[in-house]
C-alpha positions in Angstrom: -39.7 -6.1 6.4 -40.5 -8.1 3.2 -40.4 -11.9 3.1 -36.8 -12.8 2.8 -37.3 -15.2 -0.1 -39.2 -12.6 -2.0 -36.5 -10.1 -1.3 -33.9 -12.6 -2.4 -35.7 -13.1 -5.7 -35.8 -9.3 -6.2 -32.1 -8.9 -5.6 -31.2 -11.8 -7.9 -33.3 -10.4 -10.6 -31.9 -6.9 -10.2 -28.3 -8.1 -10.4 -29.0 -10.4 -13.3 -30.6 -7.6 -15.2 -27.6 -5.3 -14.4 -25.3 -7.9 -15.9 -27.4 -8.1 -19.0 -27.2 -4.3 -19.3 -23.4 -4.2 -19.3 -22.5 -2.5 -22.6 -20.9 -4.9 -25.1 -18.5 -3.1 -27.4 -15.1 -3.5 -29.1 -13.3 -2.3 -26.0 -13.1 -5.9 -24.6 -11.3 -7.1 -27.7 -8.9 -4.2 -27.6 -8.2 -4.8 -23.9 -7.5 -8.5 -24.4 -5.2 -7.6 -27.3 -3.2 -5.2 -25.2 -3.0 -7.6 -22.3 -1.9 -10.6 -24.4 0.5 -8.6 -26.5 2.4 -7.0 -23.7 2.1 -9.7 -21.0 2.0 -13.0 -22.8 4.2 -12.1 -25.8 6.5 -9.4 -24.5 6.9 -10.7 -21.0 5.2 -7.9 -18.9 2.5 -8.4 -16.4 -1.0 -7.1 -15.6 -1.1 -4.8 -12.6 -4.7 -4.4 -11.2 -5.8 -1.8 -8.7 -8.8 -0.4 -6.9 -9.8 1.0 -3.5 -12.1 -0.6 -1.0 -14.6 -3.1 -2.4 -13.4 -2.5 -6.0 -9.9 -3.3 -4.8 -11.1 -6.7 -3.5 -12.5 -7.4 -7.0 -9.2 -6.2 -8.6 -7.3 -8.6 -6.4 -9.6 -11.4 -7.4 -9.1 -10.6 -11.1 -5.3 -10.6 -10.7 -5.3 -14.1 -9.0 -7.6 -15.5 -11.7 -5.4 -14.1 -14.5 -2.4 -15.7 -12.8 -4.0 -19.1 -12.6 -4.9 -19.0 -16.3 -1.6 -18.2 -17.8 -1.3 -14.4 -17.6 1.0 -13.1 -14.8 -0.7 -10.5 -12.8 -0.3 -8.7 -9.4 -2.6 -6.5 -7.3 -1.2 -3.0 -6.4 -2.8 -1.2 -3.5 -3.2 2.4 -4.7 -2.3 3.8 -1.3 0.7 1.6 -0.8 1.8 2.6 -4.3 2.4 6.1 -3.0 4.9 4.7 -0.4 7.2 2.7 -2.7 5.1 -0.2 -4.1 4.7 1.7 -7.4 8.1 0.2 -8.2 6.4 -3.0 -9.1 5.6 -1.4 -12.5 8.1 -2.4 -15.2 8.5 -2.4 -19.0 5.6 -3.9 -21.0 3.3 -4.0 -18.0 -0.4 -3.1 -18.4 -2.7 -1.6 -15.7 -6.3 -2.5 -15.1 -8.0 0.0 -12.8 -11.4 -0.4 -11.1 -13.5 2.5 -9.8 -17.3 2.6 -10.0 -17.3 6.4 -9.7 -14.2 6.9 -11.8 -13.3 9.7 -9.3 -11.6 7.7 -6.5 -8.7 10.0 -5.5 -6.2 7.3 -5.0 -6.9 5.6 -8.3 -6.8 8.9 -10.3 -3.5 9.8 -8.6 -2.2 6.3 -9.3 -2.6 7.0 -13.1 -0.4 10.1 -12.9 2.2 8.4 -10.7 2.4 5.3 -13.0 2.7 7.4 -16.1 5.5 9.4 -14.5 7.4 6.2 -13.8 6.5 4.5 -17.1 4.9 6.8 -19.7 4.2 3.9 -22.0 2.1 1.8 -19.6 -1.4 1.3 -21.1 -4.4 2.0 -18.8 -7.5 -0.3 -19.0 -10.3 1.1 -16.8 -13.6 -0.5 -15.5 -16.0 2.2 -14.3 -19.6 3.2 -14.0 -19.1 6.7 -15.3 -18.0 7.2 -18.9 -17.6 11.0 -18.2 -15.3 10.5 -15.2 -11.7 11.7 -14.8 -10.5 8.1 -14.7 -12.3 7.2 -18.0 -10.7 10.2 -19.6 -7.2 8.9 -18.9 -7.9 5.4 -20.2 -6.5 3.7 -23.3 -9.5 1.4 -23.1 -12.5 2.3 -20.9 -15.1 -0.5 -20.1 -18.4 0.7 -18.6 -20.5 -1.2 -16.2 -23.7 0.4 -17.4 -24.3 2.2 -14.2 -27.2 0.1 -12.8 -28.2 1.1 -9.2 -26.8 -0.7 -6.2 -29.2 -3.3 -4.7 -28.2 -2.0 -1.2 -31.4 -0.4 0.3 -29.4 2.8 0.9 -28.2 2.8 -2.7 -24.7 3.2 -1.4 -22.9 0.0 -0.6 -21.0 -1.5 -3.5 -23.2 -4.6 -4.4 -24.4 -4.5 -8.0 -21.4 -2.6 -9.1 -18.9 -5.1 -7.7 -20.9 -8.0 -9.3 -20.6 -6.3 -12.7 -16.9 -5.7 -12.2 -16.4 -9.3 -11.4 -18.3 -10.4 -14.5 -16.3 -7.9 -16.7 -13.1 -9.3 -15.2 -14.3 -12.8 -16.1 -14.8 -11.7 -19.7 -11.3 -10.4 -19.9 -9.8 -13.6 -18.4 -11.7 -15.9 -20.7 -10.8 -13.7 -23.7 -7.1 -13.9 -22.7 -7.2 -17.7 -22.2 -8.7 -18.2 -25.6 -6.3 -15.7 -27.3 -3.2 -17.5 -26.0 -4.7 -21.0 -26.4 -4.4 -21.8 -22.7 -4.7 -25.6 -22.2 -5.7 -27.9 -19.4 -2.1 -29.1 -19.3 -0.9 -25.6 -18.6 -3.7 -25.2 -16.0 -2.6 -28.3 -14.2 1.0 -26.9 -13.9 -0.4 -24.0 -11.9 -2.7 -26.0 -9.7 -1.0 -28.6 -7.5 -3.3 -28.7 -4.5 -6.9 -29.1 -3.6 -9.8 -30.2 -5.7 -8.9 -28.1 -8.8 -5.4 -29.5 -8.7 -6.6 -33.1 -8.6 -9.3 -32.5 -11.3 -7.0 -30.6 -13.7 -4.2 -33.3 -13.4 -6.8 -36.0 -14.2 -8.1 -34.1 -17.2 -4.5 -33.4 -18.4 -3.8 -37.1 -18.6 -6.6 -37.7 -21.1 
Protein backbone atom coordinates (compact mmCIF):
# COMPACT_ATOMS: atom_id res chain seq x y z
CA UNK A 1 0.00 0.00 0.00
CA UNK A 2 1.27 3.48 -0.87
CA UNK A 3 2.03 6.05 1.78
CA UNK A 4 -1.36 7.54 2.68
CA UNK A 5 -0.19 11.14 2.39
CA UNK A 6 1.21 10.46 -1.07
CA UNK A 7 -2.01 8.72 -2.08
CA UNK A 8 -4.03 11.65 -0.74
CA UNK A 9 -2.04 14.08 -2.87
CA UNK A 10 -2.63 11.90 -5.94
CA UNK A 11 -6.38 11.78 -5.30
CA UNK A 12 -6.62 15.52 -4.70
CA UNK A 13 -4.68 16.23 -7.87
CA UNK A 14 -6.82 13.83 -9.91
CA UNK A 15 -10.09 15.35 -8.69
CA UNK A 16 -8.82 18.91 -9.09
CA UNK A 17 -7.78 18.15 -12.67
CA UNK A 18 -11.14 16.53 -13.37
CA UNK A 19 -12.88 19.72 -12.26
CA UNK A 20 -10.64 21.78 -14.55
CA UNK A 21 -11.56 19.47 -17.42
CA UNK A 22 -15.32 20.05 -17.09
CA UNK A 23 -16.40 21.46 -20.46
CA UNK A 24 -17.37 25.13 -20.21
CA UNK A 25 -20.06 26.02 -22.74
CA UNK A 26 -23.21 28.06 -23.25
CA UNK A 27 -25.35 25.33 -21.72
CA UNK A 28 -24.87 26.78 -18.24
CA UNK A 29 -26.23 30.18 -19.24
CA UNK A 30 -29.18 28.50 -20.94
CA UNK A 31 -29.86 26.32 -17.89
CA UNK A 32 -29.78 29.32 -15.54
CA UNK A 33 -32.08 31.22 -17.90
CA UNK A 34 -34.61 28.37 -17.89
CA UNK A 35 -34.50 28.00 -14.11
CA UNK A 36 -34.82 31.69 -13.29
CA UNK A 37 -37.52 32.33 -15.89
CA UNK A 38 -39.78 29.46 -14.88
CA UNK A 39 -39.06 29.25 -11.15
CA UNK A 40 -38.21 32.78 -10.02
CA UNK A 41 -40.39 34.73 -12.47
CA UNK A 42 -43.29 32.38 -13.21
CA UNK A 43 -43.60 30.73 -9.80
CA UNK A 44 -42.59 27.15 -10.59
CA UNK A 45 -39.92 25.14 -8.81
CA UNK A 46 -36.80 23.17 -9.63
CA UNK A 47 -37.23 19.40 -9.28
CA UNK A 48 -33.93 17.54 -8.97
CA UNK A 49 -33.48 13.78 -9.24
CA UNK A 50 -30.88 11.05 -9.38
CA UNK A 51 -30.34 7.47 -8.23
CA UNK A 52 -27.82 6.30 -5.65
CA UNK A 53 -24.83 8.59 -5.08
CA UNK A 54 -25.98 10.93 -7.87
CA UNK A 55 -29.28 11.19 -6.02
CA UNK A 56 -27.50 12.38 -2.89
CA UNK A 57 -25.84 15.11 -4.94
CA UNK A 58 -29.18 16.03 -6.51
CA UNK A 59 -30.68 16.35 -3.04
CA UNK A 60 -27.84 18.61 -1.93
CA UNK A 61 -28.27 20.79 -5.03
CA UNK A 62 -31.99 21.15 -4.26
CA UNK A 63 -31.41 22.29 -0.69
CA UNK A 64 -28.73 24.76 -1.82
CA UNK A 65 -31.08 26.28 -4.39
CA UNK A 66 -33.78 26.58 -1.71
CA UNK A 67 -31.49 28.45 0.64
CA UNK A 68 -30.48 30.91 -2.05
CA UNK A 69 -33.85 32.05 -3.35
CA UNK A 70 -34.87 29.39 -5.87
CA UNK A 71 -37.53 26.94 -4.58
CA UNK A 72 -36.45 23.36 -5.24
CA UNK A 73 -37.34 19.83 -4.20
CA UNK A 74 -35.70 16.43 -4.61
CA UNK A 75 -37.82 13.73 -6.26
CA UNK A 76 -36.67 10.14 -5.76
CA UNK A 77 -36.99 8.47 -9.19
CA UNK A 78 -38.31 5.20 -7.77
CA UNK A 79 -40.86 6.86 -5.50
CA UNK A 80 -41.94 8.93 -8.51
CA UNK A 81 -43.37 5.73 -9.98
CA UNK A 82 -45.52 5.27 -6.89
CA UNK A 83 -47.30 8.62 -6.83
CA UNK A 84 -44.62 11.15 -5.92
CA UNK A 85 -44.54 12.22 -9.57
CA UNK A 86 -47.51 14.39 -8.62
CA UNK A 87 -45.10 16.96 -7.19
CA UNK A 88 -44.52 18.21 -10.76
CA UNK A 89 -46.61 21.27 -11.61
CA UNK A 90 -46.89 24.03 -14.20
CA UNK A 91 -43.67 26.03 -14.80
CA UNK A 92 -41.50 23.47 -13.01
CA UNK A 93 -38.04 22.57 -14.31
CA UNK A 94 -36.29 19.20 -13.87
CA UNK A 95 -32.58 18.79 -13.18
CA UNK A 96 -31.55 15.14 -13.65
CA UNK A 97 -28.20 13.64 -12.65
CA UNK A 98 -26.78 10.39 -14.04
CA UNK A 99 -23.10 9.80 -14.76
CA UNK A 100 -23.83 7.03 -17.27
CA UNK A 101 -26.91 8.73 -18.66
CA UNK A 102 -28.44 5.27 -18.84
CA UNK A 103 -29.81 4.82 -15.33
CA UNK A 104 -33.14 3.09 -15.92
CA UNK A 105 -35.12 4.91 -13.25
CA UNK A 106 -33.96 8.32 -14.47
CA UNK A 107 -34.59 7.58 -18.14
CA UNK A 108 -38.06 6.32 -17.23
CA UNK A 109 -38.65 9.41 -15.09
CA UNK A 110 -38.24 11.62 -18.16
CA UNK A 111 -41.02 9.78 -19.99
CA UNK A 112 -43.29 9.79 -16.95
CA UNK A 113 -42.76 13.48 -16.29
CA UNK A 114 -43.36 14.41 -19.92
CA UNK A 115 -46.57 12.37 -19.91
CA UNK A 116 -47.78 14.35 -16.90
CA UNK A 117 -46.47 17.72 -18.05
CA UNK A 118 -45.27 17.77 -21.68
CA UNK A 119 -43.84 21.28 -21.31
CA UNK A 120 -41.47 20.57 -18.40
CA UNK A 121 -37.88 21.39 -19.47
CA UNK A 122 -35.16 18.83 -18.77
CA UNK A 123 -31.68 19.91 -17.68
CA UNK A 124 -29.28 16.97 -17.50
CA UNK A 125 -25.87 16.50 -15.90
CA UNK A 126 -24.13 13.41 -17.27
CA UNK A 127 -20.76 11.97 -18.20
CA UNK A 128 -21.91 10.60 -21.55
CA UNK A 129 -23.02 13.05 -24.25
CA UNK A 130 -24.22 10.13 -26.40
CA UNK A 131 -26.43 8.65 -23.67
CA UNK A 132 -30.22 8.19 -23.85
CA UNK A 133 -30.66 10.74 -21.06
CA UNK A 134 -28.61 13.39 -22.87
CA UNK A 135 -30.72 12.83 -25.98
CA UNK A 136 -33.89 13.79 -24.08
CA UNK A 137 -32.46 16.98 -22.59
CA UNK A 138 -33.34 20.56 -23.38
CA UNK A 139 -29.92 21.37 -21.94
CA UNK A 140 -27.22 18.73 -21.41
CA UNK A 141 -24.21 19.57 -19.24
CA UNK A 142 -21.28 17.16 -19.46
CA UNK A 143 -18.87 16.28 -16.67
CA UNK A 144 -16.04 15.56 -19.08
CA UNK A 145 -15.96 11.87 -18.21
CA UNK A 146 -12.80 11.83 -16.07
CA UNK A 147 -12.17 8.40 -14.48
CA UNK A 148 -13.22 7.68 -10.90
CA UNK A 149 -10.39 7.83 -8.35
CA UNK A 150 -11.79 4.67 -6.78
CA UNK A 151 -9.07 1.98 -7.22
CA UNK A 152 -11.69 -0.24 -8.86
CA UNK A 153 -12.74 2.53 -11.21
CA UNK A 154 -16.33 1.89 -10.19
CA UNK A 155 -17.40 3.79 -7.06
CA UNK A 156 -18.83 7.25 -7.78
CA UNK A 157 -16.08 9.53 -6.48
CA UNK A 158 -14.72 11.88 -9.12
CA UNK A 159 -18.06 11.93 -10.94
CA UNK A 160 -19.97 13.08 -7.85
CA UNK A 161 -17.35 15.74 -7.15
CA UNK A 162 -17.88 17.12 -10.64
CA UNK A 163 -21.67 17.01 -10.30
CA UNK A 164 -21.41 18.95 -7.05
CA UNK A 165 -19.25 21.64 -8.65
CA UNK A 166 -21.56 21.86 -11.68
CA UNK A 167 -24.50 22.28 -9.32
CA UNK A 168 -22.61 25.08 -7.57
CA UNK A 169 -22.15 26.86 -10.91
CA UNK A 170 -25.90 26.72 -11.53
CA UNK A 171 -26.71 27.93 -8.01
CA UNK A 172 -24.32 30.86 -8.18
CA UNK A 173 -25.54 31.71 -11.68
CA UNK A 174 -29.12 31.79 -10.46
CA UNK A 175 -28.23 33.89 -7.41
CA UNK A 176 -26.55 36.47 -9.60
CA UNK A 177 -29.34 36.42 -12.19
CA UNK A 178 -32.03 37.20 -9.61
CA UNK A 179 -29.89 39.61 -7.60
CA UNK A 180 -30.14 37.54 -4.43
CA UNK A 181 -29.13 39.66 -1.42
CA UNK A 182 -27.75 38.98 2.04
CA UNK A 183 -31.03 40.32 3.44
CA UNK A 184 -32.96 37.63 1.55
CA UNK A 185 -30.40 35.04 2.63
CA UNK A 186 -30.93 36.01 6.27
CA UNK A 187 -34.70 35.50 5.92
CA UNK A 188 -34.06 31.86 5.03
CA UNK A 189 -31.45 31.16 7.72
CA UNK A 190 -32.68 31.56 11.29
CA UNK A 191 -30.52 29.10 13.18
CA UNK A 192 -26.91 28.12 13.58
CA UNK A 193 -23.75 29.92 12.58
CA UNK A 194 -24.99 30.90 9.11
CA UNK A 195 -28.17 32.33 10.59
CA UNK A 196 -26.20 34.48 13.04
CA UNK A 197 -23.62 35.54 10.46
CA UNK A 198 -26.17 36.44 7.77
CA UNK A 199 -28.30 38.47 10.19
CA UNK A 200 -25.25 40.43 11.30
CA UNK A 201 -24.25 41.06 7.69
CA UNK A 202 -27.79 42.09 6.75
CA UNK A 203 -27.74 44.84 9.40
CA UNK A 204 -24.78 46.57 7.77
